[in-house]
ZABA-242945 format. One record per residue (C-alpha): residue in three letters; x, y, z; residue number from 1. Coordinates in nm, 2 decimals. Example, Ala and Ser with C-alpha at 12.3 -4.5 7.8 and 13.67 -1.06 7.14 Angstrom:
// ZABA-242945
+--------+--------+--------+--------+-----+
: residu :     xx :     yy :     zz : num :
+--------+--------+--------+--------+-----+
:    ALA :   1.23 :  -0.45 :   0.78 :   1 :
:    SER :   1.37 :  -0.11 :   0.71 :   2 :
+--------+--------+--------+--------+-----+
This chain:
// ZABA-242945
+--------+--------+--------+--------+-----+
: residu :     xx :     yy :     zz : num :
+--------+--------+--------+--------+-----+
:    MET :  15.35 :  11.10 :  12.17 :   1 :
:    ASN :  15.31 :  10.73 :  12.10 :   2 :
:    ILE :  15.24 :  10.54 :  12.42 :   3 :
:    THR :  15.28 :  10.16 :  12.46 :   4 :
:    ILE :  15.17 :   9.99 :  12.79 :   5 :
:    ILE :  15.30 :   9.64 :  12.87 :   6 :
:    GLY :  15.21 :   9.43 :  13.17 :   7 :
:    ARG :  15.43 :   9.17 :  13.32 :   8 :
:    LYS :  15.26 :   8.92 :  13.54 :   9 :
:    CYS :  14.95 :   9.13 :  13.51 :  10 :
:    SER :  14.71 :   9.29 :  13.26 :  11 :
:    PRO :  14.68 :   9.67 :  13.33 :  12 :
:    ARG :  14.32 :   9.79 :  13.35 :  13 :
:    GLU :  14.17 :  10.05 :  13.12 :  14 :
:    SER :  14.15 :  10.31 :  13.41 :  15 :
:    PHE :  14.54 :  10.26 :  13.46 :  16 :
:    LYS :  14.59 :  10.32 :  13.08 :  17 :
:    GLU :  14.38 :  10.63 :  13.08 :  18 :
:    ARG :  14.56 :  10.76 :  13.39 :  19 :
:    ALA :  14.90 :  10.69 :  13.23 :  20 :
:    GLU :  14.81 :  10.88 :  12.91 :  21 :
:    LYS :  14.69 :  11.17 :  13.12 :  22 :
:    LYS :  15.01 :  11.17 :  13.33 :  23 :
:    LEU :  15.24 :  11.15 :  13.03 :  24 :
:    GLY :  15.06 :  11.45 :  12.88 :  25 :
:    LYS :  15.26 :  11.65 :  13.14 :  26 :
:    ILE :  15.59 :  11.55 :  12.96 :  27 :
:    ASP :  15.45 :  11.57 :  12.61 :  28 :
:    LYS :  15.56 :  11.94 :  12.59 :  29 :
:    PHE :  15.92 :  11.85 :  12.62 :  30 :
:    PHE :  15.92 :  11.63 :  12.30 :  31 :
:    ASP :  15.81 :  11.64 :  11.94 :  32 :
:    ALA :  15.53 :  11.43 :  11.79 :  33 :
:    GLU :  15.76 :  11.14 :  11.69 :  34 :
:    ALA :  15.85 :  11.06 :  12.06 :  35 :
:    SER :  15.75 :  10.73 :  12.19 :  36 :
:    ALA :  15.69 :  10.61 :  12.55 :  37 :
:    LYS :  15.70 :  10.26 :  12.68 :  38 :
:    ILE :  15.54 :  10.19 :  13.01 :  39 :
:    THR :  15.61 :   9.85 :  13.17 :  40 :
:    VAL :  15.41 :   9.75 :  13.47 :  41 :
:    THR :  15.53 :   9.45 :  13.68 :  42 :
:    VAL :  15.34 :   9.30 :  13.97 :  43 :
:    GLU :  15.53 :   9.11 :  14.24 :  44 :
:    LYS :  15.41 :   8.97 :  14.58 :  45 :
:    SER :  15.45 :   9.28 :  14.80 :  46 :
:    PHE :  15.49 :   9.56 :  14.55 :  47 :
:    GLN :  15.42 :   9.68 :  14.20 :  48 :
:    SER :  15.67 :   9.86 :  13.98 :  49 :
:    VAL :  15.63 :  10.09 :  13.68 :  50 :
:    GLU :  15.91 :  10.17 :  13.44 :  51 :
:    ILE :  15.88 :  10.45 :  13.18 :  52 :
:    THR :  16.12 :  10.48 :  12.89 :  53 :
:    VAL :  16.08 :  10.78 :  12.66 :  54 :
:    ASN :  16.27 :  10.78 :  12.33 :  55 :
:    ASN :  16.29 :  11.09 :  12.12 :  56 :
:    GLY :  16.52 :  11.10 :  11.82 :  57 :
:    GLY :  16.77 :  10.87 :  11.99 :  58 :
:    MET :  16.77 :  11.05 :  12.32 :  59 :
:    ILE :  16.64 :  10.81 :  12.59 :  60 :
:    PHE :  16.49 :  10.91 :  12.93 :  61 :
:    ARG :  16.41 :  10.63 :  13.18 :  62 :
:    ALA :  16.26 :  10.61 :  13.53 :  63 :
:    GLN :  16.15 :  10.32 :  13.74 :  64 :
:    GLU :  15.96 :  10.33 :  14.07 :  65 :
:    ARG :  15.80 :  10.08 :  14.31 :  66 :
:    ALA :  15.50 :  10.11 :  14.53 :  67 :
:    GLU :  15.22 :   9.91 :  14.69 :  68 :
:    ASN :  14.99 :   9.98 :  14.40 :  69 :
:    MET :  15.06 :  10.06 :  14.04 :  70 :
:    ASN :  14.89 :  10.41 :  14.04 :  71 :
:    ASP :  15.12 :  10.53 :  14.32 :  72 :
:    ALA :  15.42 :  10.38 :  14.13 :  73 :
:    LEU :  15.31 :  10.56 :  13.81 :  74 :
:    ASP :  15.28 :  10.90 :  13.99 :  75 :
:    LYS :  15.62 :  10.86 :  14.14 :  76 :
:    CYS :  15.77 :  10.75 :  13.81 :  77 :
:    VAL :  15.63 :  11.05 :  13.62 :  78 :
:    ASP :  15.75 :  11.29 :  13.88 :  79 :
:    THR :  16.10 :  11.14 :  13.86 :  80 :
:    LEU :  16.10 :  11.15 :  13.48 :  81 :
:    ILE :  15.99 :  11.52 :  13.48 :  82 :
:    ARG :  16.28 :  11.60 :  13.72 :  83 :
:    LYS :  16.53 :  11.42 :  13.50 :  84 :
:    ILE :  16.41 :  11.58 :  13.18 :  85 :
:    ARG :  16.42 :  11.93 :  13.32 :  86 :
:    LYS :  16.76 :  11.88 :  13.49 :  87 :
:    TYR :  16.94 :  11.74 :  13.19 :  88 :
:    LYS :  16.77 :  11.94 :  12.92 :  89 :
:    THR :  16.88 :  12.26 :  13.10 :  90 :
:    LYS :  17.24 :  12.13 :  13.13 :  91 :
:    LEU :  17.25 :  12.02 :  12.76 :  92 :
:    GLU :  17.11 :  12.35 :  12.63 :  93 :
:    LYS :  17.38 :  12.53 :  12.82 :  94 :
:    ARG :  17.65 :  12.32 :  12.66 :  95 :
:    ILE :  17.52 :  12.28 :  12.31 :  96 :
:    LYS :  17.30 :  12.46 :  12.06 :  97 :
:    SER :  16.93 :  12.43 :  12.15 :  98 :
:    GLY :  16.85 :  12.24 :  11.82 :  99 :
:    ALA :  17.11 :  11.98 :  11.88 : 100 :
:    PHE :  16.92 :  11.84 :  12.18 : 101 :
:    ASP :  16.72 :  11.61 :  11.95 : 102 :
:    ASP :  17.02 :  11.48 :  11.76 : 103 :
:    PHE :  17.18 :  11.28 :  12.05 : 104 :
:    ALA :  17.22 :  10.90 :  12.03 : 105 :
:    ALA :  17.16 :  10.70 :  12.34 : 106 :
:    ILE :  17.27 :  10.36 :  12.45 : 107 :
:    GLU :  17.11 :  10.14 :  12.70 : 108 :
:    ALA :  17.35 :   9.86 :  12.81 : 109 :
:    ASP :  17.28 :   9.59 :  13.07 : 110 :
:    MET :  17.55 :   9.49 :  13.31 : 111 :
:    PRO :  17.53 :   9.13 :  13.44 : 112 :
:    ASP :  17.52 :   9.10 :  13.81 : 113 :
:    ALA :  17.82 :   8.96 :  13.99 : 114 :
:    ASP :  17.61 :   8.69 :  14.15 : 115 :
:    ASP :  17.53 :   8.54 :  13.80 : 116 :
:    ILE :  17.90 :   8.44 :  13.74 : 117 :
:    SER :  17.95 :   8.09 :  13.87 : 118 :
:    GLU :  18.33 :   8.07 :  13.81 : 119 :
:    GLU :  18.59 :   8.30 :  13.68 : 120 :
:    ASN :  18.67 :   8.07 :  13.40 : 121 :
:    GLU :  18.32 :   8.02 :  13.27 : 122 :
:    PHE :  18.15 :   8.31 :  13.09 : 123 :
:    GLU :  17.80 :   8.29 :  12.97 : 124 :
:    ILE :  17.66 :   8.57 :  12.75 : 125 :
:    ILE :  17.30 :   8.62 :  12.85 : 126 :
:    ARG :  17.21 :   8.90 :  12.61 : 127 :
:    THR :  17.37 :   9.06 :  12.31 : 128 :
:    LYS :  17.27 :   9.42 :  12.22 : 129 :
:    SER :  17.35 :   9.63 :  11.92 : 130 :
:    VAL :  17.37 :  10.00 :  11.98 : 131 :
:    ALA :  17.39 :  10.30 :  11.75 : 132 :
:    VAL :  17.66 :  10.55 :  11.84 : 133 :
:    LYS :  17.71 :  10.90 :  11.73 : 134 :
:    PRO :  18.00 :  11.14 :  11.80 : 135 :
:    GLN :  17.97 :  11.32 :  12.13 : 136 :
:    SER :  18.18 :  11.52 :  12.37 : 137 :
:    VAL :  18.29 :  11.35 :  12.69 : 138 :
:    GLU :  18.06 :  11.58 :  12.89 : 139 :
:    GLU :  17.76 :  11.49 :  12.68 : 140 :
:    ALA :  17.84 :  11.12 :  12.72 : 141 :
:    ILE :  17.85 :  11.16 :  13.10 : 142 :
:    LEU :  17.51 :  11.34 :  13.09 : 143 :
:    GLN :  17.36 :  11.06 :  12.89 : 144 :
:    MET :  17.50 :  10.79 :  13.11 : 145 :
:    ASN :  17.35 :  10.97 :  13.42 : 146 :
:    MET :  17.01 :  11.01 :  13.24 : 147 :
:    LEU :  17.00 :  10.64 :  13.18 : 148 :
:    GLY :  17.11 :  10.56 :  13.54 : 149 :
:    HIS :  17.39 :  10.33 :  13.42 : 150 :
:    GLU :  17.74 :  10.28 :  13.55 : 151 :
:    PHE :  17.91 :  10.31 :  13.21 : 152 :
:    TYR :  17.84 :  10.45 :  12.86 : 153 :
:    MET :  18.01 :  10.37 :  12.52 : 154 :
:    PHE :  18.03 :  10.65 :  12.26 : 155 :
:    ILE :  18.24 :  10.80 :  11.98 : 156 :
:    ASN :  18.45 :  11.08 :  12.11 : 157 :
:    ALA :  18.39 :  11.38 :  11.88 : 158 :
:    ALA :  18.74 :  11.51 :  11.95 : 159 :
:    THR :  18.94 :  11.19 :  11.87 : 160 :
:    GLU :  18.68 :  11.00 :  11.66 : 161 :
:    GLN :  18.76 :  10.69 :  11.87 : 162 :
:    ILE :  18.52 :  10.46 :  12.05 : 163 :
:    CYS :  18.55 :  10.54 :  12.42 : 164 :
:    VAL :  18.38 :  10.45 :  12.75 : 165 :
:    VAL :  18.30 :  10.68 :  13.04 : 166 :
:    TYR :  18.22 :  10.52 :  13.37 : 167 :
:    ARG :  18.13 :  10.61 :  13.73 : 168 :
:    ARG :  18.41 :  10.55 :  13.98 : 169 :
:    LYS :  18.32 :  10.38 :  14.31 : 170 :
:    ASN :  18.51 :  10.65 :  14.50 : 171 :
:    GLY :  18.33 :  10.93 :  14.32 : 172 :
:    GLY :  18.39 :  11.11 :  14.00 : 173 :
:    TYR :  18.41 :  10.96 :  13.65 : 174 :
:    GLY :  18.66 :  10.77 :  13.44 : 175 :
:    LEU :  18.73 :  10.77 :  13.07 : 176 :
:    LEU :  18.86 :  10.47 :  12.88 : 177 :
:    GLU :  19.03 :  10.54 :  12.54 : 178 :
:    PRO :  19.20 :  10.31 :  12.30 : 179 :
:    ALA :  19.58 :  10.30 :  12.33 : 180 :
:    GLU :  19.78 :  10.43 :  12.04 : 181 :
:    GLU :  20.03 :  10.17 :  11.91 : 182 :
+--------+--------+--------+--------+-----+
């Protein structure tokens, strides 16, 4: 696994890098040699956060944790990541063929915060992101959305070959947006 460590407002020490590589060795067994992991360490006034994003053939797993020091945040983040991988890999293997687990496409989309909008009439696009989409079932799209920890997920519906969006409803459950036939 290729590991990249990035520091924001800090420069991670060599001991942290060695510890991170050792900890990520635990999840190396879940992925093939082409998998890549990106570890981002951020230092703030009263806490430090560690975010780990693992990309394997288009499938993305992400975890982020905060603690008083970066080693504790790293430990918590790796534990969270292992739980997510085991949970969703088991679910996916039950629903699809075991070899298809590596063929998924994943999307990471950022939602702007409601506080960032000054007026309803003014819209400012902060970031534009291009994403690759592959045909998936609705259930697979919901699983991928949950793995990413997002509120919505865009995908190509394998049954209809249309671009669709699944989203998490505030009252519980999920919703599906499909294009209207005209």
